[in-house]
C-alpha positions in Angstrom: 102.4 -14.3 -19.4 104.4 -17.4 -20.2 103.6 -19.3 -23.3 104.7 -22.8 -23.7 106.0 -23.3 -27.2 107.5 -26.2 -29.1 110.9 -25.6 -30.4 110.6 -24.9 -34.0 112.9 -26.5 -36.4 113.7 -25.2 -39.7 113.6 -27.5 -42.6 116.9 -26.2 -43.5 118.3 -27.3 -40.2 119.0 -25.8 -36.9 119.2 -22.1 -36.7 121.4 -20.1 -34.7 120.5 -19.5 -31.1 119.9 -15.8 -31.7 117.5 -16.4 -34.4 115.6 -18.9 -32.3 115.3 -16.4 -29.5 113.9 -13.7 -31.8 111.4 -16.2 -33.1 110.2 -17.2 -29.7 109.8 -13.6 -28.6 107.9 -12.7 -31.7 105.6 -15.7 -31.3 104.9 -14.8 -27.7 104.0 -11.2 -28.7 101.6 -12.4 -31.4 100.0 -14.8 -29.0 99.6 -12.1 -26.3 98.0 -9.7 -28.8 95.5 -12.3 -30.0 94.5 -13.3 -26.5 94.0 -9.7 -25.5 91.8 -9.0 -28.5 89.7 -12.2 -28.6 89.2 -13.2 -25.0 88.9 -10.0 -23.1 85.8 -10.3 -20.7 84.9 -6.6 -21.4 84.5 -7.2 -25.1 81.1 -6.1 -26.3 80.2 -4.7 -22.9 82.3 -1.6 -23.3 80.8 1.2 -25.4 82.7 4.2 -26.4 81.3 7.4 -24.8 78.9 9.1 -27.1 79.4 12.7 -27.6 76.7 15.4 -28.2 75.1 14.8 -31.6 76.2 11.2 -31.9 73.9 8.2 -31.7 74.9 4.9 -30.1 74.4 1.8 -32.2 71.1 0.1 -31.4 70.7 -3.4 -30.1 71.2 -6.1 -32.7 68.2 -8.1 -31.6 65.5 -5.3 -31.6 66.9 -2.9 -34.2 65.8 0.1 -32.1 68.3 3.0 -32.0 69.6 3.8 -28.6 68.7 7.1 -27.0 71.0 10.0 -27.4 73.0 10.9 -24.3 75.4 13.6 -23.4 77.4 14.7 -20.5 75.9 18.1 -20.4 72.4 18.8 -21.8 72.1 21.8 -24.0 68.4 21.4 -25.0 66.0 24.1 -23.9 63.1 22.6 -21.8 59.7 22.6 -23.5 56.9 24.7 -22.2 54.0 23.3 -20.2 50.6 23.2 -22.0 49.3 25.5 -19.3 52.2 28.0 -19.7 51.9 31.0 -21.9 54.9 32.3 -23.7 55.5 36.0 -23.2 57.0 37.7 -26.2 60.5 39.0 -25.6 59.4 42.5 -26.5 56.5 42.5 -23.9 57.3 43.9 -20.5 57.6 41.4 -17.7 54.9 43.0 -15.6 52.0 45.4 -16.1 51.0 48.2 -13.8 48.0 47.4 -11.5 45.1 49.8 -12.2 44.0 51.8 -9.3 40.3 51.3 -8.5 38.4 53.8 -6.3 36.8 52.0 -3.4 33.0 51.7 -3.4 31.3 54.4 -1.4 30.1 53.2 1.9 26.4 53.4 2.1 25.1 55.7 4.7 22.8 53.8 7.1 19.3 55.1 6.9 16.9 55.3 9.7 15.2 52.0 10.5 11.6 52.0 9.2 9.0 51.1 11.8 6.6 48.4 10.4 3.0 49.5 10.3 0.7 47.4 12.5 -1.6 45.0 10.7 -5.2 46.3 10.3 -7.6 44.8 12.7 -10.1 42.3 11.2 -13.3 43.7 10.0 -16.1 42.9 12.5 -19.2 41.7 10.8 -21.5 41.0 13.8 -21.2 41.5 17.5 -23.2 41.2 20.7 -26.4 43.2 20.5 -26.9 42.9 16.7 -30.1 41.6 15.3 -31.4 40.4 12.0 -31.5 37.4 9.6 -27.7 37.3 9.4 -27.6 36.5 13.1 -30.0 33.7 12.5 -27.9 32.2 9.7 -24.8 32.5 11.9 -26.6 30.5 14.7 -27.8 27.9 12.3 -24.3 27.3 10.9 -22.9 27.1 14.5 -25.7 24.6 15.4 -24.6 22.4 12.4 -21.3 22.0 14.2 -22.9 21.5 17.7 -21.5 24.9 18.9 -25.0 26.4 19.3 -27.8 24.7 21.1 -31.5 25.3 21.1 -33.6 27.3 18.6 -32.0 30.0 16.4 -33.2 33.6 16.6 -32.4 37.0 15.2 -30.6 38.3 18.3 -26.8 38.2 18.9 -26.8 37.5 22.7 -24.7 35.7 25.3 -25.3 32.2 23.8 -24.1 33.4 20.4 -21.1 35.1 21.9 -20.1 32.0 23.8 -20.6 29.8 20.7 -18.5 32.1 18.5 -15.7 32.3 21.1 -15.6 28.5 21.4 -15.4 28.1 17.7 -12.6 30.7 17.4 -10.5 29.1 20.2 -10.9 25.6 18.7 -9.6 26.9 15.3 -6.7 29.0 16.6 -8.4 32.3 15.9 -8.7 35.3 18.2 -11.3 34.3 20.7 -13.1 37.6 20.9 -16.7 36.3 20.7 -17.4 38.8 17.8 -17.8 37.6 14.3 -15.0 38.9 12.0 -14.2 38.0 8.5 -11.6 35.2 9.2 -14.1 33.6 11.6 -16.9 33.8 9.1 -14.8 32.4 6.2 -13.7 29.5 8.3 -17.3 28.8 9.5 -18.6 28.9 5.9 -16.0 26.5 4.7 -17.1 23.9 7.3 -20.9 24.2 7.0 -23.6 24.3 4.4 -26.2 27.0 3.6 -28.9 26.6 6.3 -32.1 25.2 4.9 -35.5 26.7 5.4 -36.4 24.2 8.1 -33.1 24.9 9.9 -33.8 28.6 10.0 -37.4 28.0 11.1 -36.4 25.6 13.9 -38.4 22.7 12.3 -37.2 19.5 13.9 -36.3 16.9 11.3 -38.4 13.8 11.3 -36.7 10.7 12.5 -35.9 8.3 9.7 -37.7 5.1 10.3 -35.5 2.1 9.5 -36.8 0.0 6.6 -37.9 -3.4 7.6 -35.2 -5.9 6.7 -36.6 -8.6 4.4 -35.6 -12.0 5.6 -33.4 -13.9 3.2 -34.9 -17.2 1.9 -32.5 -19.3 3.9 -33.7 -17.6 7.1 -37.4 -18.2 6.5 -39.0 -20.8 8.8 -41.8 -22.7 7.1 -43.8 -25.9 7.4 -42.1 -28.0 4.8 -44.1 -30.4 2.7 -42.4 -32.6 0.1 -45.0 -31.6 -2.5 -43.8 -28.0 -2.2 -40.1 -28.7 -3.1 -40.5 -28.6 -6.8 -41.7 -25.9 -9.1 -43.5 -22.7 -8.2 -45.8 -23.4 -5.2 -48.1 -21.5 -2.8 -47.5 -23.8 0.1 -50.4 -23.4 2.6 -50.0 -25.0 6.1 -53.1 -25.3 8.3 -50.9 -26.3 11.2 -48.9 -23.0 11.2 -51.6 -20.9 9.5 -49.0 -19.6 7.1 -48.7 -19.3 3.3 -45.2 -19.6 2.0 -44.2 -18.8 -1.6 -41.7 -21.4 -2.6 -39.7 -21.5 -5.9 -37.7 -24.7 -6.7 -37.7 -25.7 -3.1 -36.4 -22.3 -1.8 -38.8 -20.3 0.4 -39.1 -16.7 -0.8 -41.4 -15.1 1.8 -44.6 -15.9 3.7 -47.5 -14.3 5.7 -50.5 -15.2 7.9 -53.7 -16.8 6.5 -56.9 -18.2 7.9 -59.3 -20.9 6.6 -62.9 -21.8 6.4 -65.0 -23.1 9.3 -65.8 -26.7 10.1 -69.0 -26.3 8.2 -67.3 -24.7 5.2 -63.7 -26.1 5.3 -60.9 -25.2 3.0 -60.1 -28.2 0.8 -56.8 -29.9 1.2 -54.6 -31.4 -1.6 -52.5 -30.3 -4.6 -54.2 -27.8 -7.0 -53.1 -25.3 -9.6 -54.1 -21.6 -10.2 -56.6 -21.5 -13.0 -57.9 -17.9 -12.7 -56.6 -14.6 -11.4 -58.7 -11.5 -10.9 -58.2 -8.3 -9.0 -61.8 -7.1 -8.4 -64.1 -9.9 -7.4 -67.4 -10.0 -5.5 -68.6 -13.3 -4.1 -71.8 -14.5 -5.9 -72.9 -16.5 -2.8 -71.9 -14.2 0.1 -71.7 -10.9 -1.7 -68.4 -10.0 -0.1 -65.4 -8.5 -1.8 -62.5 -10.8 -2.7 -59.8 -8.6 -4.1 -56.7 -10.1 -5.7 -58.2 -13.5 -6.0 -56.2 -16.5 -7.3 -58.7 -19.4 -7.7 -57.3 -22.9 -7.3 -60.4 -25.2 -6.4 -63.9 -24.4 -7.6 -64.9 -21.1 -6.0 -62.1 -21.3 -3.4 -59.3 -18.8 -3.8 -56.4 -17.1 -2.1 -57.5 -13.4 -1.6 -57.3 -10.4 0.6 -59.8 -10.1 3.5 -60.5 -6.8 5.3 -62.5 -8.9 7.8 -59.4 -10.9 8.6 -57.3 -7.7 8.8 -59.9 -6.2 11.3 -60.9 -9.3 13.4 -58.0 -11.7 13.0 -58.6 -15.3 13.9 -61.9 -14.4 15.7 -63.7 -15.2 12.5 -63.4 -17.6 9.5 -63.7 -17.6 5.8 -66.3 -19.4 3.7 -63.6 -21.9 2.5 -61.1 -19.5 0.9 -57.6 -18.8 2.1 -57.8 -15.3 3.6 -54.8 -13.0 3.7 -54.6 -9.8 5.9 -51.2 -8.5 4.6 -52.4 -6.7 1.5 -49.1 -5.3 0.4 -47.5 -8.7 0.5 -50.5 -10.3 -1.3 -50.2 -7.7 -4.1 -46.6 -8.7 -4.5 -47.5 -12.4 -4.6 -50.3 -11.7 -7.1 -47.8 -10.1 -9.4 -45.5 -13.1 -9.3 -47.9 -16.0 -9.5 -48.6 -17.4 -12.9 -51.6 -19.4 -14.2 -50.7 -23.1 -13.7 -48.6 -22.6 -10.5 -49.2 -25.1 -7.8 -51.2 -24.6 -4.6 -50.6 -27.2 -1.9 -52.9 -27.1 1.2 -51.8 -29.4 3.9 -51.6 -30.0 7.7 
């Protein structure tokens, strides 16, 4: 490297050429050493190789010591958590014990399964007695047996039992065994005395349906639309029991003749009596409800027997006794009676 230098002058004057040359050389050497030490690009990047046991200086910024390195690692590797250290004195392998093989079982002769016992027969064709009658009655409850029951196990009973068995997945033999009997009992009830005696049940007569008040047809009179009223129409020959304008029920009635007419108008019940005999005509007037003098609404056996072929003596006759008894129980003293056309 060439270094430009300014000729140095000595205060004492110019030096000899040899001295100047030595000074120049010495200055150049000093400059070269300074440049090499201060401006080397590898300064700070080169780190001396760290030998085993030595620690490199940590980073100045973090203060964390650098890891230890070596050219050849002499550390013994650690054992895995799942490894087991074997003492140096223990042998490296153990002898495998000899185990006698399990004896091979000698095949035995195959056992032949015993056949299932046949179901116990309880009744069969030709049997007689009350048990047969009970069997037939139970079969008749399920519509397998038709006609009257008897004490004889015949062809009809055999056919009925066979059909019942086939329907239920049982052996269709036609004889009564325990499985068939148990199934039949679970599906039927104990036969009644009438069923065992072939007594035909009486048909149940349907009860008459009472018409609802809204469905009752009646001869409406404005005077019958308020309160509790026996509304009697001569036009329809009907008495209608009306409460607050709603008809409850009605029945047929008849009236007096032209000579003894039933009075028309608005009245009220002033007397009620169950057993009454007419003082004038000496005829019974049961369940009388008097509304005008001696005229009353009452039951008439004559009306029940002859119908409209006859007439009353002025009273309002009723032939439906059951319905009149009901009305008699509901009517109170003071309730209105309206007789109109």
